[in-house]
N, C-alpha and C positions, 0 to 999 in steps of 0.2 A: 307398159313392159317393164319400166324402172319402178313404178310403183308395186308393182308384182315382187319384184327382186328385192325390194326394200322391206315387204310385209314377210316374205319368205327368211330374209337375213335377220329381221326382228324375232320371228318364231325360233331358228336355230339360236340365237344368244338366248332367249327364254328356256329354251331347252337345256342349254348347257350352264343356267344360272348366272348369266351375265347381269340380269336385273335384279338379283337379289340383294346386293347392297342398298339399292336405291330405294328398294321397299321396304327393308329395314330402319333406313333412315327417315323414311316418311312416318312409318308406325310409331319409332323412338321419339320423334317430335311430337306426335300427336298425344301420346300416352305418358311422356316424360320431358315435358318442355323445360323443365328447369335444370336438366342436366344434358350435356354434349353427349353426342352418340361417339361409338368407337369409330376410329380411323378404320380406312378401308382394311388395310392391312391388318390391325387387329381383329376385325370383324372375321375375316377369312381365317384367321389364325384359330380362333375361337371355335368357328364353325368344324373347321376341320379336327381341331382336337376333341370337339363333342363327338363326331361322328367315329373318331379311332376308340373313344370310350364306350360308346353305345352303339355298336355297328347296326344292329337291327336287322332289317333283310336287305342285303346287298348281294350282288352278285360275285364278288372277289373279296 
């Protein structure tokens, strides 16, 4: 029961974007090991700015 709840909580977090920064850091370290990744705060700031600049297909 606990394991199922943890998996469900993980999926909710993945759907909401909770794991995006960790994936960004892993990819950045693999592709650009000589440069430090953005801080989490700067990552989300840039991501939201990009979404506002290029809305693409979204509901609102």
